[in-house]
Structure formats: C-alpha cells, structure tokens
C-alpha positions in Angstrom: -93.5 42.0 -3.8 -97.2 43.1 -3.9 -99.3 41.9 -1.0 -102.9 41.6 -0.1 -103.6 43.3 3.3 -106.5 41.6 5.1 -108.2 43.5 8.0 -110.3 40.9 9.9 -109.9 42.2 13.5 -112.6 44.5 14.8 -111.6 48.0 15.9 -108.5 48.5 13.8 -107.4 51.9 12.6 -105.6 52.5 9.3 -103.4 55.4 8.5 -100.5 56.5 6.4 -97.1 57.6 7.7 -93.9 58.2 5.8 -94.7 55.8 3.0 -96.2 53.1 5.2 -99.6 51.8 5.8 -99.9 51.7 9.6 -102.4 49.4 11.3 -103.2 50.2 14.9 -105.4 48.9 17.7 -106.3 51.2 20.6 -103.6 53.6 19.4 -100.9 50.9 19.6 -99.3 50.0 16.3 -99.8 46.3 15.4 -98.3 46.2 11.9 -97.0 48.2 9.0 -96.3 47.7 5.3 -94.8 49.9 2.6 -97.6 51.5 0.7 -95.8 50.6 -2.6 -96.1 46.9 -1.7 -99.8 47.0 -1.1 -101.7 45.3 -4.0 -105.1 45.7 -2.3 -106.7 46.0 1.2 -109.6 43.7 2.0 -111.6 44.9 5.0 -114.4 42.8 6.6 -114.2 43.6 10.3 -116.5 45.8 12.4 -115.7 49.2 13.9 -112.7 49.9 11.8 -111.6 53.4 11.0 -109.2 55.0 8.5 -107.8 58.4 7.6 -108.4 60.2 4.4 -104.7 60.3 3.8 -104.4 56.5 3.7 -107.3 56.2 1.2 -105.6 58.9 -1.0 -102.2 57.3 -0.7 -103.5 53.9 -1.8 -105.6 55.5 -4.6 -102.4 57.2 -5.9 -100.8 53.8 -6.2 -103.9 52.2 -7.8 -104.5 49.9 -4.8 -108.2 49.3 -4.1 -109.8 49.0 -0.7 -112.4 46.2 -0.8 -115.2 46.4 1.8 -116.8 43.0 2.5 -119.9 41.9 4.4 -119.9 39.2 7.1 -120.0 36.5 4.4 -116.8 37.9 2.8 -118.6 39.1 -0.3 -117.6 42.5 -1.6 -120.1 45.3 -1.1 -117.9 48.4 -2.1 -114.5 49.1 -3.6 -112.5 52.3 -3.7 -110.4 53.1 -6.8 -108.6 56.2 -8.1 -110.1 58.7 -10.5 -107.0 59.0 -12.6 -105.3 55.9 -14.2 -103.7 55.5 -17.6 -102.1 58.6 -19.1 -104.5 58.4 -22.1 -107.5 57.7 -19.9 -109.9 60.2 -21.6 -109.4 58.7 -25.1 -109.7 55.1 -23.9 -112.9 55.8 -21.9 -114.4 57.5 -24.9 -113.5 54.5 -27.0 -115.0 52.2 -24.3 -118.2 54.2 -24.2 -118.5 54.4 -28.0 -117.9 50.7 -28.5 -120.9 49.2 -30.4 -122.9 46.2 -29.1 -121.6 43.9 -31.8 -118.0 44.4 -30.5 -119.2 44.0 -26.8 -120.9 40.8 -27.7 -117.9 39.4 -29.5 -115.7 40.3 -26.5 -118.2 38.6 -24.1 -118.2 35.5 -26.3 -114.4 35.2 -25.8 -114.6 35.7 -22.0 -117.3 33.0 -21.7 -115.4 30.6 -23.8 -112.3 31.1 -21.6 -114.3 30.6 -18.4 -115.9 27.4 -19.7 -112.5 26.1 -20.9 -111.1 26.7 -17.4 -114.0 24.9 -15.7 -113.6 21.9 -18.0 -109.9 21.8 -17.4 -110.4 21.8 -13.6 -113.0 19.1 -13.8 -110.6 17.0 -16.0 -107.9 17.5 -13.4 -110.2 16.0 -10.8 -111.1 13.1 -13.2 -114.8 14.1 -13.5 -116.8 12.4 -16.2 -118.6 15.7 -16.8 -115.4 17.4 -18.1 -115.8 16.1 -21.6 -119.0 18.1 -22.2 -117.3 21.4 -21.5 -115.3 21.5 -24.7 -118.5 21.1 -26.7 -120.3 23.7 -24.7 -117.4 26.2 -25.2 -117.4 25.6 -29.0 -121.2 26.3 -29.1 -120.9 29.8 -27.5 -122.0 32.4 -30.0 -121.5 36.2 -30.0 -123.1 37.6 -26.9 -123.9 34.1 -25.6 -127.6 34.4 -26.5 -128.1 30.7 -25.5 -126.8 31.5 -22.0 -124.3 28.6 -22.2 -122.4 30.2 -19.4 -125.3 29.4 -17.0 -125.8 26.0 -18.6 -122.2 25.2 -17.9 -122.5 26.4 -14.3 -125.4 24.0 -13.7 -123.2 21.1 -14.7 -120.0 22.5 -13.1 -120.9 23.0 -9.5 -122.4 19.5 -8.8 -119.5 17.9 -10.7 -116.9 19.9 -8.8 -118.4 20.2 -5.3 -121.0 17.4 -5.1 -124.7 17.2 -5.9 -125.7 18.7 -2.6 -123.7 21.9 -3.1 -125.5 25.2 -3.9 -123.7 28.4 -4.7 -125.0 30.9 -2.1 -123.2 34.1 -1.5 -124.8 34.4 2.0 -123.9 30.9 3.2 -120.9 29.8 5.3 -118.4 27.0 4.7 -117.2 26.6 1.1 -119.4 29.5 -0.1 -117.7 31.9 2.3 -114.3 30.6 1.1 -115.4 31.2 -2.5 -116.6 34.7 -1.6 -113.2 35.7 -0.1 -111.2 34.2 -3.0 -113.4 36.0 -5.5 -112.9 39.3 -3.6 -109.2 38.9 -4.1 -109.6 38.3 -7.8 -112.1 41.1 -8.2 -109.8 43.6 -6.6 -107.0 42.5 -8.8 -109.0 42.9 -12.0 -110.6 46.2 -10.9 -107.1 47.6 -10.3 -105.9 46.4 -13.7 -109.0 48.0 -15.4 -108.3 51.4 -13.9 -104.6 51.2 -14.7 -105.6 50.5 -18.3 -107.5 53.7 -18.5 -111.0 52.1 -18.6 -114.0 52.8 -16.5 -115.1 49.9 -14.3 -118.8 50.8 -14.4 -119.1 50.3 -18.2 -119.3 46.6 -18.7 -119.4 44.5 -21.9 -122.1 42.2 -20.5 -122.9 43.1 -16.9 -125.0 46.2 -16.9 -126.8 46.5 -13.5 -127.4 50.1 -12.7 -126.4 49.5 -9.1 -123.1 47.8 -10.0 -120.2 50.3 -10.1 -117.8 47.5 -11.1 -119.6 45.8 -14.0 -116.5 45.6 -16.1 -114.6 43.9 -13.3 -117.4 41.4 -13.0 -117.0 40.7 -16.7 -113.2 40.2 -16.8 -113.0 38.3 -13.6 -114.9 35.3 -15.0 -112.0 33.3 -16.4 -110.1 33.8 -13.1 -112.8 32.3 -10.9 -112.0 28.6 -11.5 -108.5 29.3 -10.0 -110.3 30.2 -6.7 -112.6 27.2 -7.2 -109.6 24.9 -7.4 -108.1 26.2 -4.2 -111.5 26.0 -2.4 -112.1 22.4 -3.4 -108.6 21.5 -2.2 -109.1 23.3 1.2 -112.5 21.7 1.7 -111.0 18.3 1.0 -108.5 19.0 3.7 -111.3 19.7 6.2 -111.1 23.5 6.0 -114.4 25.3 6.1 -113.6 28.6 7.8 -111.2 31.5 7.1 -108.2 32.1 9.3 -105.0 34.1 8.7 -103.1 31.2 7.1 -106.0 30.3 4.8 -106.3 34.0 3.7 -102.6 34.0 2.9 -103.3 31.0 0.6 -105.9 33.0 -1.3 -103.7 36.1 -1.4 -100.9 34.1 -3.0 -103.2 33.4 -6.0 -102.2 36.7 -7.5 -98.7 35.2 -7.9 -99.8 32.0 -9.5 -98.3 31.7 -13.0 -100.6 31.2 -16.0 -99.7 31.0 -19.7 -100.6 33.7 -22.2 -99.4 32.6 -25.6 -95.8 31.4 -25.1 -95.2 33.4 -21.9 -95.9 32.6 -18.3 -97.2 35.5 -16.1 -98.5 35.9 -12.6 -102.2 36.3 -12.2 -101.8 39.9 -11.3 -99.9 40.6 -14.6 -102.4 38.4 -16.5 -105.2 40.7 -15.3 -103.2 43.8 -16.4 -102.6 42.2 -19.9 -106.2 41.3 -20.2 -107.4 44.8 -19.3 -104.8 46.4 -21.7 -105.9 44.2 -24.5 -109.5 45.1 -23.9 -108.6 48.8 -24.1 -106.9 48.2 -27.4 -109.9 46.2 -28.6 -112.1 49.3 -27.9 -109.7 51.6 -29.7 -109.4 49.4 -32.8 -112.9 48.0 -32.8 -111.4 44.5 -33.0 -112.1 41.8 -30.4 -108.6 40.7 -29.5 -108.2 39.7 -25.8 -105.1 38.4 -24.1 -106.7 35.5 -22.3 -104.7 32.9 -20.5 -104.8 29.2 -21.2 -106.0 26.6 -18.6 -103.1 25.4 -16.4 -101.5 22.0 -17.3 -101.8 19.3 -14.7 -98.6 20.3 -12.9 -100.1 23.8 -12.6 -103.3 22.6 -11.0 -101.2 20.4 -8.6 -99.2 23.4 -7.5 -102.3 25.4 -6.9 -104.1 22.7 -4.9 -101.2 21.3 -3.0 -101.9 20.1 0.6 -101.6 22.5 3.5 -98.1 22.5 5.0 -98.5 22.9 8.8 -95.2 24.8 8.9 -95.7 26.9 5.8 -97.4 29.9 7.4 -96.0 29.5 10.9 
C-alpha cells in the first residue's frame, strides 16, 4: 500500500539502504519504510538533511519530495526527469497544443471543480448550493468570465462561515487546508510525470516562477475533498496538525471516487486524469477522465468523526 511519509520533527536525516527509506535522529534510526511503498515525502521541519541516494531512489519510483514552509504550503517539489516511455512525443504534443484546446480543457476542469463545490455545500445543507449548478453550466471555453473565482467567493463563506478568509499564511483551518492541498498536489504531480507530461506547461496557470503549473491546473477538482475533511475536523475542534490528523489527510489518496461506471482511489483517479490529458494533447480532442462528485454516503465516509482509538 502506498503511503505518505511526513517529516515534521526537526533535525531528521533521510537516507536509502537496501530498498528502504531510513529516517534517523542523531544517528539513531527512528523509522523505515520500503521505498516501493512511498507515495510521496512531505517535509516541513527545520534542520533536516538527506542523501543524494535517497532523492535518486525516490525519483526512480516517481515519488516526489514536497518541501513546505512553516504554514504547510508547498514551496518546492522534486520529480524525476524520465517518466512515461513515450515521454518525448507526449511532451511535444503538450507543447504544440493550441490555445483553443487548452481553453476547452480548462473549461472542463473548472466545471468539475464547481460541481464538486456545489455537491459539498449540498451535503452540508447550504442554501447556496443551488447556484453552483447554474454557475457550472455557464462556464465557457477558457472561463473568460472567471466563474471559477465567482464560485469561490460564494463557496468559502457558505462552507466555512462569513468570517473565513482563505489565507495561505494563516494558522488554523488555513494551515489544515495547506497541508491537505500539499498531499493532493504531490499526488497529481506524480501522475503528470508518470503520464509523460511536463509539470511546468500548464493549460491555464502560466506563472513563470511556477514549475508545477500543470499540477496546479489538474489539482482543482480534488481540492473540495480536502475542504470536506477540513470542515469536519474544524467542527470537531481540530485546528492544528498532529500525527493522527496528518494520517487522516494521507488517507485521502485512498478515498474512492467514481469515474464513469468504475470506482477508483484518488491516487488512481489522478493517474487516469493525467493519462487522459496526455491523450487529449496527442489527439487534439478535449476528453478528460474527470471523477463525479461523491454521493452522500461518500461524503459521510470522508468526513466521519475522529475515532480516539483509530490512530492509536
């Protein structure tokens, strides 16, 4: 089973030995995990060190290392140079894709995100949920009306309360969101490289300083899954990250979502989305494998109350 490895203790040292990721403190081993089982490493502690061998071993397996700041927001990610066997051809198709195709792809991503937001609000019985179906149907190619932002302005107050402001540098719920998004971003970035695509070349995000623009594009429909868990945790009085809460976020990659008639874990859904994007570039047809919003039972599973014995 793939696992998220979180490094939150200062002064840790990461190395590779005989197929294992070794975590040590002051030269004493404190933990190990098979490298083949590592989905991603999230590092947001001070004074940590690592060997070149462990970075190379993780890269060979397509497992990113995500470096976060003190607010748990990603600031850097390592990914392998080589990915899919036909990487060169797919990257060329990605680079050569015209703006009309990119705009149509972005339209589908925004529609999927807004549908997820509306479904989560409906699950919570919010009166604002009804507007999201209409907003989603109004999204045009490239979202020139910026309906994604208009939906966000309705979404956050309805979900988190009128006093809430999304601030990547704030504590509390914002820090929880940052961490959850880091997990999802790593999952999507890994899937993008495995599909033979370049994470810098986005379909919408195009900041010159953003090396993971495409990951920021494709992660959008996954964000409401994080939002759902954060709302649940805040409702249970959780406003800081501890090992048990981080494990809750890590398990999001195993949450099942529906793509067509099939159920797939989020980690597989990210892979299918990235592969479908690669085929869209190759065929010049906007055909993305996007998952449907969870049914009520799915939201209930995702947001179930903390079990005091679950992570003991």
